[in-house]
PABA-435564 format. One line per 5 residues: their letters; for each residue x, y, z of C-alpha. Coordinates in Angstrom, 1 decimal. Each point is the difference from the previous one (the first is absolute). Example, Ala and Ser with C-alpha at 12.3 -4.5 7.8 and 13.67 -1.06 7.14 Angstrom:
# PABA-435564
as) 12.3 -4.5 7.8; 1.4 3.4 -0.7
//
This chain:
# PABA-435564
mtihp) 55.4 145.4 -24.8; -2.0 -0.2 3.3; -1.1 3.3 1.6; -2.2 -0.2 3.0; -3.2 2.1 -0.4
tarih) 0.9 2.0 3.1; 3.5 1.0 -1.3; 0.5 3.6 -1.2; 2.0 0.5 -3.1; 0.8 3.5 -1.4
psavi) -0.8 0.3 -3.7; 3.6 0.9 -0.8; 1.5 -3.1 1.8; 1.2 -2.9 -2.2; -1.1 -3.5 1.3
edgat) 1.5 -2.6 -2.3; -1.8 -3.2 -0.9; 0.6 -2.7 2.6; 0.2 2.3 3.1; -2.0 -0.8 3.1
igaga) -1.4 3.0 2.0; -1.5 -0.9 3.4; -3.0 1.4 1.8; 0.2 3.6 1.0; 3.3 0.6 -1.8
svgpf) 0.7 3.3 -1.6; 2.3 0.8 -2.9; 0.7 3.7 -0.6; 0.6 2.2 -3.1; 2.6 -1.0 -2.5
sligp) 1.1 -3.1 2.0; 0.9 -3.3 -1.7; -1.0 -3.5 1.2; 1.7 -2.8 -1.9; -1.6 -3.2 -1.2
dvtlg) 1.4 -2.3 2.7; -0.8 2.3 2.9; -2.4 -0.8 2.9; -1.1 2.8 2.2; -1.6 -1.2 3.2
envvv) -3.0 1.5 1.8; 0.0 3.8 0.6; 3.4 0.5 -1.6; 0.6 3.6 -1.0; 2.2 0.8 -3.0
kshav) 0.3 3.7 -0.3; 0.6 2.0 -3.1; 3.0 -0.6 -2.3; 1.1 -3.3 1.6; 1.0 -3.1 -1.8
vtgwt) -0.7 -3.5 1.3; 1.2 -2.6 -2.5; 1.6 -3.5 -0.3; -1.4 -3.1 1.8; -0.8 2.0 3.1
eigde) -2.4 -0.5 2.9; -1.0 3.0 2.2; -1.5 -0.9 3.4; -3.2 1.5 1.4; -0.1 3.7 1.0
tvifp) 3.4 0.8 -1.3; 0.5 3.5 -1.4; 2.3 0.8 -2.9; 0.8 3.7 -0.5; 0.7 2.0 -3.1
fatvg) 2.9 -0.9 -2.3; 0.9 -3.2 1.9; 1.0 -2.9 -2.3; -1.0 -3.4 1.4; 0.8 -3.3 -1.7
evpqd) 2.4 1.1 -2.7; 2.8 -2.4 -1.2; 3.1 -0.4 2.2; 3.1 2.2 -0.4; 2.0 -3.2 -0.6
lkykg) 1.8 -0.7 -3.3; -0.5 -3.7 0.6; -3.8 0.4 -0.3; -1.2 -1.3 -3.3; -3.7 0.6 0.2
ektrl) -0.9 -3.1 2.1; -3.4 0.0 1.8; 0.7 1.2 3.5; -2.1 1.7 2.7; -0.5 2.9 2.5
ivgkr) -2.2 -0.6 2.9; -0.9 3.0 2.2; -1.9 -0.5 3.3; -3.0 1.7 1.6; -0.2 3.6 1.2
crire) 3.3 1.1 -1.5; 0.8 3.6 -1.0; 2.1 0.3 -3.1; 0.8 3.7 -0.3; 0.9 2.3 -3.0
aatln) 2.6 -1.3 -2.5; 0.8 -3.1 1.9; 1.0 -3.0 -2.1; -0.6 -3.7 0.7; 1.4 -2.6 -2.4
lgteg) -1.0 -3.6 -0.9; 2.1 -2.9 1.0; 2.5 -2.0 -2.1; 0.1 -3.6 -0.8; 3.5 -0.3 1.6
gggit) -1.3 1.7 3.2; -3.0 -2.2 0.6; -2.4 1.9 -2.3; -1.9 2.1 2.6; 0.5 3.4 1.6
rvgdd) -2.1 0.1 3.1; -1.1 2.9 2.2; -1.9 -0.7 3.2; -3.0 1.7 1.7; -0.1 3.5 1.3
vlimt) 3.2 1.1 -1.7; 0.7 3.7 -0.7; 2.2 0.6 -3.0; 0.7 3.8 -0.1; 0.7 2.3 -2.9
gahvg) 2.6 -1.2 -2.6; 0.9 -3.2 1.9; 0.9 -3.2 -2.0; -0.6 -3.7 0.7; 2.2 -2.1 -2.2
hdari) -0.7 -3.4 -1.6; -0.5 -3.0 2.2; 0.1 2.1 3.2; -2.1 -1.2 2.9; -1.4 2.8 2.2
gdrvi) -1.8 -1.0 3.3; -3.0 1.5 1.7; -0.1 3.6 1.3; 3.3 1.0 -1.6; 0.6 3.6 -0.7
lvnhv) 2.3 1.1 -2.9; 0.5 3.7 0.3; 0.5 2.4 -3.0; 2.3 -1.2 -2.7; 1.2 -3.2 1.7
aiagh) 1.4 -2.6 -2.4; -0.5 -3.6 0.8; 2.0 -2.1 -2.4; -0.8 -3.4 -1.5; -0.4 -3.1 2.2
cvlgd) 0.0 2.0 3.3; -2.1 -1.3 2.9; -1.4 2.4 2.5; -1.8 -1.4 3.1; -3.1 1.4 1.6
dvivg) 0.0 3.5 1.6; 3.3 1.1 -1.7; 0.5 3.7 -0.6; 2.4 1.2 -2.6; 0.8 3.8 0.2
glsgv) -0.1 2.4 -3.0; 2.6 -0.2 -2.8; 1.4 -3.3 1.3; 1.0 -2.9 -2.2; 0.0 -3.7 0.7
hqwvr) 2.4 -2.2 -2.0; -1.3 -3.0 -1.9; -0.4 -3.3 2.1; 0.1 1.9 3.3; -2.4 -1.2 2.8
igrga) -1.3 2.4 2.6; -1.5 -1.6 3.0; -3.4 0.7 1.7; -0.2 3.3 1.8; 3.3 1.5 -1.2
iigav) 0.3 3.6 -0.9; 2.3 1.6 -2.6; 0.9 3.6 0.4; -0.3 2.5 -2.9; 2.7 0.3 -2.7
tmvtn) 1.5 -3.4 0.9; 1.4 -2.7 -2.3; -0.7 -3.5 1.3; 2.3 -2.6 -1.6; -0.3 -2.8 2.6
dvipy) -2.8 -1.8 1.9; -1.5 1.8 3.0; -1.0 -2.0 3.1; -3.6 0.2 1.2; -0.7 3.2 2.1
glvqa) 3.3 1.5 -1.1; 0.7 3.7 -0.4; 2.1 0.9 -3.0; 1.4 3.4 -0.8; 2.9 1.9 -1.6
prgel) 0.7 0.4 -3.7; 1.6 -3.5 -0.3; -2.6 -1.8 2.2; 1.3 -0.8 3.4; -1.9 -2.1 2.6
dglnl) -0.3 2.5 2.9; -2.1 -1.8 2.6; -3.7 -1.0 0.2; -3.2 1.7 -1.2; -1.1 0.5 3.6
vglkr) -2.5 2.7 -0.9; -1.7 -2.4 -2.4; 0.0 -2.8 2.5; -1.7 2.2 2.6; -2.5 1.3 -2.5
rgver) -1.1 -3.5 -0.8; -0.5 -0.8 3.6; 2.8 -2.5 0.4; 0.4 -0.9 3.7; 2.8 1.6 2.0
adita) 1.4 -3.5 0.8; 0.2 -0.8 -3.7; 1.7 3.3 -0.8; 2.5 -0.7 2.9; 0.7 -3.4 -1.5
lraay) 0.6 1.5 -3.5; 2.4 2.6 1.4; 2.0 -2.7 1.8; 0.0 -2.2 -3.1; 1.3 3.0 -2.1
qmlaq) 2.8 0.5 2.5; 0.9 -3.7 -0.2; 0.1 0.2 -3.8; 2.2 3.0 0.2; 2.5 -1.1 2.6
gegtf) -0.2 -3.7 0.6; 2.7 -2.5 -0.8; 0.4 -1.6 -3.4; -1.3 1.1 -3.3; -3.4 1.8 -0.6
ldrar) -1.6 -3.3 -1.0; 1.6 -1.8 3.0; -1.6 2.5 2.3; -3.4 -0.3 -1.7; 0.1 -3.8 0.3
rlqee) 0.9 0.2 3.7; -2.7 2.6 0.6; -2.6 -2.2 -1.7; 0.8 -2.8 2.4; -0.2 2.2 3.1
tdsih) -3.0 2.2 -0.7; -3.7 -0.6 0.9; -1.1 3.3 -1.6; -2.0 -0.4 -3.2; 1.3 3.4 -1.2
vremt) 3.6 -1.0 0.5; -0.6 -3.3 -1.6; -1.5 1.7 -3.0; 3.2 2.1 -0.2; 2.3 -3.1 0.2
efila) -2.0 -2.0 -2.5; 0.3 2.9 -2.4; 3.8 0.2 0.4; 0.4 -3.8 -0.3; -2.1 -0.2 -3.2
asdrs) 1.5 0.1 -3.4; 1.4 3.4 -1.0; 1.2 1.3 -3.4; 1.4 3.2 1.4; 1.4 -0.8 3.4
fltpk) -1.0 2.3 2.9; 0.4 3.5 1.4; 1.5 -0.8 3.4; -0.1 2.1 3.2; 2.5 2.8 0.3
//
């Protein structure tokens, strides 16, 4: 066990032998820190939280009461193999959220990026990869093996099917079931997840240039109405575009997919 002298540990907290607690970290009343856990500098674990498994928590992340971080996967194929959870810096893991370790068959690591907000009751399944600045609103469920790009927002009470990829900057409306891949900057809504345009509000908030937004809108129309299959349109668009944002979209579409795509209405 390594506890930095500046760390603050409540007398009722349980720190198991082998844990590493960084400088300025704080562990609140009745919380449990497992033997293979590393808490970075200035991490705050509030009361009644559990951080266990082979788990690394990045600097300045805050874990709120009753969150369970680093427990074993909800996967019947998991047989106790040594797998990991890595959480980035400055994340906020709110009350009753759950984040699971990876599995051997899925690569062995569940990974959460920097500046991520995981709201009350949300779940991050085994082997998921969550980018930077992602927001998972209350009671979102991210299934195993999902990949969420940077700046994705998933609305409350939504579920994302296992193996689904959601591209950078996409937004998922509340109470939505996402069963297929979502293109970068896409807008998905309706109970059975329909691609309903681009996340124009998000693009403008991030300061994307008007010319790039215009190019993305034109690309979306071509994907929706051009000749050939969806993949044919993406290939043709990739050859014709000089926009880095459109190229990001086409590269996402042409990459390997386990779930196919939500296509424009």
